[in-house]
C-alpha positions in Angstrom: -0.3 0.0 0.0 1.3 3.4 -1.0 1.6 6.0 1.7 -0.8 8.3 2.4 0.3 12.1 1.8 0.0 14.8 5.2 -2.3 17.4 4.2 -0.7 20.8 3.4 -0.3 23.0 6.5 -3.4 25.4 6.9 -2.5 29.1 6.6 -3.8 31.3 9.5 -4.2 35.3 9.1 -1.8 36.9 11.3 -3.6 38.9 14.1 -1.8 41.4 16.0 -2.5 41.6 19.8 -4.4 44.7 20.9 -2.5 47.8 21.2 -3.1 49.7 24.4 -4.4 53.0 24.4 -2.3 54.4 27.4 0.1 53.2 30.1 -2.1 50.4 31.6 -1.2 48.8 34.9 -2.6 45.7 36.9 -4.6 48.3 38.9 -6.7 50.1 36.1 -10.1 49.3 36.0 -13.4 50.6 38.2 -12.5 50.6 42.2 -15.6 50.7 44.7 -15.2 51.4 48.4 -15.1 53.9 51.2 -12.9 56.4 52.7 -13.5 57.4 56.3 -12.0 59.5 58.5 -12.2 60.5 62.2 -13.1 64.1 63.6 -10.8 67.2 63.1 -10.5 70.4 65.1 -12.8 71.7 62.5 -15.3 69.1 61.7 -17.0 65.6 62.8 -16.2 62.3 61.2 -17.5 61.4 57.7 -17.5 58.4 55.3 -17.3 58.8 51.4 -18.4 55.9 49.5 -16.7 56.3 46.2 -16.3 54.3 42.9 -13.0 55.6 41.0 -12.3 54.7 37.5 -8.4 54.4 37.6 -6.3 54.6 34.0 -2.7 54.2 34.0 -2.4 54.3 37.8 -4.4 57.0 38.3 -7.9 58.1 39.2 -10.2 60.7 40.8 -13.7 60.5 42.0 -15.6 63.8 42.3 -18.3 64.6 44.7 -21.6 64.8 42.8 -22.5 68.6 43.2 -19.1 69.9 44.2 -17.6 72.8 42.6 -16.8 76.5 43.5 -18.9 77.9 46.1 -19.4 74.4 47.7 -18.2 73.4 51.5 -17.3 70.1 52.6 -15.2 67.0 50.7 -14.8 68.1 46.9 -12.7 64.7 45.4 -10.8 61.8 46.4 -7.9 61.0 44.2 -5.3 57.8 44.3 -2.3 57.7 42.5 -0.6 53.9 42.4 3.0 53.4 42.3 3.7 49.4 42.5 2.5 48.8 45.9 2.3 52.3 47.0 -0.8 54.6 46.7 -0.7 58.4 47.2 -4.5 59.2 48.8 -5.6 62.7 48.3 -8.3 64.2 49.7 -9.7 67.9 48.2 -11.8 69.5 50.6 -13.2 73.0 51.9 -11.3 74.3 54.9 -13.6 73.9 58.3 -16.3 74.1 55.9 -15.4 77.4 54.7 -16.8 78.4 51.3 -13.8 79.3 48.7 -11.2 78.0 50.9 -9.8 74.5 50.0 -6.8 72.4 51.3 -5.7 68.8 50.0 -5.2 66.5 52.9 -2.9 63.2 51.8 -1.8 59.9 53.5 -0.4 56.3 52.2 -1.9 53.4 51.6 -1.2 50.4 50.1 -2.0 48.0 46.9 -1.7 44.4 47.3 -3.8 41.5 46.1 -6.1 43.4 44.3 -7.2 45.3 47.2 -6.4 49.1 48.4 -6.1 49.5 51.9 -4.5 51.9 54.4 -4.9 53.8 57.8 -3.1 56.6 59.0 -3.1 60.1 59.7 -4.1 62.3 57.0 -1.9 65.2 56.4 -2.9 68.9 56.2 -6.6 67.7 57.6 -6.4 69.2 61.2 -5.3 66.0 62.6 -7.9 63.3 61.2 -7.0 59.8 61.0 -8.1 58.1 57.7 -8.9 54.5 56.5 -9.4 53.5 52.6 -11.1 50.2 51.5 -11.3 49.9 47.7 -11.7 46.8 45.8 -12.4 46.1 42.0 
């Protein structure tokens, strides 16, 4: 019996891998959670429930209705670099209209969670806790 010829190899169209639109990181995506702070010299404790879209390691949540002429918390920003997370809260100083400050604290990114507790700088002595998950 003569040998059976092997079928010709099929040719597949080459497909290029998708090109990212920016410097994506493992932290990019929609994060949800809370940012809670203890009372300060100028105000009571509070908890912000946030959704932050992170792209390129950076994301900001802006409080609905905030802006010029409003008091209280205005926004919360996270900036992830490796396992370190810089958290910045933009807020009215002692609820004074038109006077704003940025309180900052450090947190940690690990195992798909952003978490941390510590003193918030520039906030009148608050201790804050952040807990975000995707």
